[in-house]
Backbone as CSV, one residue per row, in Angstrom:
resi,resn,N_x,N_y,N_z,CA_x,CA_y,CA_z,C_x,C_y,C_z
1,MET,-0.992,-1.059,9.284,-0.062,-0.177,8.954,-0.536,1.202,9.813
2,SER,0.519,1.796,10.404,0.208,3.123,11.217,0.301,4.250,10.131
3,CYS,-0.663,4.780,9.737,-0.798,5.791,8.473,-2.112,6.193,8.436
4,ALA,-2.260,7.500,7.974,-3.607,8.076,7.653,-3.592,7.935,6.374
5,PRO,-5.028,7.752,5.781,-5.228,7.655,4.426,-4.495,8.746,3.380
6,THR,-4.475,9.995,3.795,-3.846,10.868,3.025,-2.376,10.719,2.704
7,GLU,-1.728,10.273,3.842,-0.043,10.064,4.006,0.004,8.914,3.113
8,TRP,-0.978,7.844,3.221,-0.614,6.772,2.284,-0.650,6.767,0.944
9,GLN,-1.735,7.423,0.462,-1.887,7.858,-0.750,-0.680,8.679,-1.524
10,ARG,-0.143,9.542,-0.624,1.150,10.390,-1.023,2.395,9.201,-1.130
11,LEU,2.600,8.301,-0.279,3.643,7.389,-0.157,3.478,6.339,-1.460
12,LEU,2.074,6.021,-1.513,1.774,5.260,-2.905,2.105,5.726,-4.192
13,GLN,1.911,6.982,-4.252,1.930,7.421,-5.566,3.593,7.668,-5.640
14,ARG,4.197,7.701,-4.960,5.691,7.616,-5.056,6.179,6.332,-5.514
15,ALA,5.519,5.399,-4.505,6.178,3.846,-4.780,5.573,3.439,-6.185
16,LEU,4.453,3.817,-6.591,4.093,3.306,-8.120,4.694,4.186,-9.139
17,ALA,5.640,4.865,-8.986,6.217,5.966,-10.190,6.760,4.340,-11.048
18,GLY,6.674,4.655,-12.207,7.287,3.763,-13.086,6.196,2.263,-13.440
19,HIS,5.109,2.401,-12.554,4.315,1.171,-12.789,3.206,1.730,-13.543
20,ALA,2.405,1.135,-14.264,1.044,1.273,-14.980,-0.053,1.182,-13.904
21,TRP,-0.807,2.046,-13.597,-1.599,1.905,-12.412,-2.783,2.797,-12.737
22,ALA,-3.981,2.543,-11.824,-5.197,3.407,-12.165,-6.021,3.346,-10.685
23,ALA,-6.479,4.480,-10.460,-7.290,4.617,-9.204,-8.498,4.215,-9.506
24,GLN,-9.313,3.468,-8.441,-10.595,2.782,-8.792,-11.452,3.468,-7.629
25,GLY,-11.876,4.383,-7.354,-12.354,5.225,-6.429,-11.260,5.625,-5.493
26,ASP,-11.690,6.113,-4.241,-10.741,6.803,-3.288,-10.007,6.074,-2.458
27,ALA,-10.198,4.624,-2.347,-9.521,3.732,-1.529,-9.005,2.428,-2.126
28,GLN,-8.864,2.460,-3.775,-8.543,1.232,-4.229,-7.688,1.739,-5.640
29,VAL,-6.476,0.804,-5.765,-6.046,1.028,-7.092,-5.584,-0.174,-7.647
30,ARG,-5.480,-0.295,-8.975,-5.345,-1.564,-9.783,-3.784,-1.136,-10.386
31,ILE,-2.776,-2.169,-10.230,-1.563,-2.041,-10.661,-1.112,-3.132,-11.689
32,ALA,-0.577,-2.925,-12.910,-0.280,-3.735,-13.907,1.037,-4.349,-13.371
33,LEU,1.077,-5.667,-13.296,2.507,-6.370,-12.907,2.674,-7.223,-13.800
34,ALA,4.074,-7.838,-13.962,4.175,-9.086,-14.983,3.030,-10.109,-14.902
35,GLY,2.535,-10.419,-16.013,1.688,-11.535,-15.918,0.393,-11.412,-15.371
36,GLY,-0.068,-10.181,-14.749,-1.244,-9.977,-14.168,-1.277,-8.529,-13.630
37,ALA,-1.953,-8.519,-12.407,-2.639,-7.178,-11.842,-2.497,-7.469,-10.214
38,LEU,-2.526,-6.333,-9.583,-2.677,-6.399,-8.280,-3.715,-5.301,-7.977
39,THR,-4.792,-5.512,-7.282,-5.679,-4.682,-6.838,-5.496,-4.408,-5.236
40,LEU,-5.217,-3.280,-4.952,-4.952,-2.986,-3.751,-5.843,-1.814,-3.119
41,HIS,-6.622,-2.289,-2.037,-7.846,-1.791,-1.222,-7.150,-1.372,0.279
42,TRP,-7.848,-0.185,0.635,-7.311,0.292,2.179,-8.516,0.709,2.782
43,ALA,-8.452,0.792,4.042,-9.781,1.358,4.981,-9.030,1.713,6.361
44,PRO,-9.703,2.831,6.792,-8.788,3.361,8.118,-9.461,2.400,9.223
45,GLY,-8.486,2.100,9.934,-8.846,1.465,11.308,-8.871,2.154,12.554
46,PRO,-9.027,1.194,13.567,-9.162,2.077,14.902,-7.600,2.759,15.171
47,ALA,-7.681,3.877,15.875,-6.304,4.558,16.128,-5.882,3.722,17.346
48,ARG,-4.552,3.586,17.300,-3.866,3.029,18.389,-3.426,4.211,19.325
49,GLN,-3.378,3.739,20.653,-2.992,4.820,21.573,-1.845,4.168,22.475
50,ILE,-0.907,5.157,22.652,0.174,4.822,23.629,0.349,5.854,24.520
51,ALA,0.154,5.948,25.717,-0.108,6.947,26.648,-0.805,8.242,25.949
52,LEU,-0.290,9.290,25.880,-1.136,10.506,25.265,-0.949,10.217,23.564
53,LEU,-0.326,9.533,23.046,0.120,9.616,21.596,-1.022,8.479,20.747
54,ARG,-1.782,9.102,20.036,-2.858,8.508,19.229,-2.063,8.282,17.611
55,LEU,-2.068,7.095,17.270,-1.526,6.785,15.856,-2.709,6.481,14.979
56,PRO,-2.895,6.865,13.816,-4.082,6.478,12.754,-3.293,4.879,12.466
57,THR,-4.409,3.898,11.988,-4.044,2.842,11.381,-4.769,2.818,10.116
58,LEU,-4.466,1.757,9.295,-4.907,1.629,7.947,-4.718,0.131,7.816
59,HIS,-5.919,-0.431,7.291,-6.126,-1.776,6.801,-5.754,-1.917,5.423
60,LEU,-4.960,-2.819,4.948,-4.511,-2.838,3.626,-4.945,-4.087,3.042
61,HIS,-5.594,-4.501,1.995,-5.846,-5.637,1.093,-5.255,-5.807,0.012
62,PHE,-4.246,-6.999,-0.245,-3.630,-6.995,-1.478,-4.206,-8.191,-2.343
63,ALA,-4.883,-8.013,-3.612,-5.556,-9.210,-4.347,-4.631,-9.322,-5.535
64,PHE,-3.532,-10.106,-5.479,-2.794,-10.562,-6.808,-3.702,-11.171,-7.577
65,ASP,-3.655,-11.073,-9.082,-4.210,-11.894,-10.057,-3.253,-12.279,-11.133
66,GLY,-2.969,-13.411,-11.328,-1.946,-14.076,-12.415,-0.528,-13.335,-12.101
67,VAL,-0.415,-12.974,-11.104,1.392,-12.400,-10.778,2.090,-13.708,-10.449
68,PRO,3.118,-14.268,-10.927,3.969,-15.251,-10.311,4.420,-14.833,-9.033
69,PRO,4.627,-15.755,-8.095,5.265,-15.603,-7.017,6.529,-14.716,-6.847
70,ALA,7.440,-14.966,-7.744,8.852,-14.087,-7.732,8.303,-12.447,-7.945
71,GLU,7.360,-12.203,-8.871,7.064,-10.883,-9.289,6.443,-10.302,-7.954
72,ARG,5.331,-11.241,-7.403,5.020,-10.635,-5.930,5.725,-10.209,-5.074
73,GLN,6.725,-10.861,-5.035,7.756,-10.905,-3.815,8.607,-9.405,-4.115
74,ALA,8.982,-9.218,-5.322,9.554,-8.321,-5.829,8.830,-6.800,-5.765
75,PHE,7.793,-7.269,-5.965,6.762,-5.734,-5.856,6.617,-5.382,-4.563
76,MET,6.368,-6.406,-3.532,6.135,-6.179,-2.126,7.182,-5.637,-1.442
77,ARG,8.560,-6.173,-2.023,9.772,-5.559,-1.506,9.908,-4.156,-1.889
78,HIS,9.759,-3.939,-3.177,9.780,-2.450,-3.627,8.715,-1.591,-2.667
79,LEU,7.600,-1.962,-2.705,6.694,-1.240,-2.016,6.990,-1.015,-0.458
80,ASP,7.576,-2.035,0.065,8.220,-1.940,1.389,9.261,-0.726,1.547
81,LEU,10.279,-0.876,0.635,11.244,0.303,0.442,10.712,1.443,0.520
82,HIS,9.707,1.734,-0.390,9.111,3.014,-0.641,8.516,3.594,0.518
83,THR,7.708,2.777,1.472,6.674,2.992,2.415,7.506,3.013,3.612
84,HIS,8.690,2.427,3.972,9.273,2.403,5.155,9.445,3.820,5.568
85,ARG,9.313,3.909,6.945,9.720,5.164,7.473,10.530,4.873,8.586
86,GLY,11.219,5.774,9.318,11.947,5.642,10.416,11.402,5.138,11.701
87,GLY,12.248,4.458,12.681,11.665,3.919,13.898,12.319,2.828,14.095
88,GLY,11.902,2.074,15.248,12.462,0.826,15.748,11.795,-0.285,15.267
């Protein structure tokens, strides 16, 4: 994902409105979902460079525990809609 950690945290807080969640340090959250939980961890990656433009990257790791496949898909769709930005 092309995003700085501070921007990701802002986007994530908006996306998680209405969900029970708790921060576990600076780069991890645990989100209660139907039947289980999702632990989401992130870490900065190397910047991508296109000519003079440098874009920060972020590596995301999703660990679902006891969450049915349909609920996983619904949450990922919800997260995608809330973190999607303009562009091609």
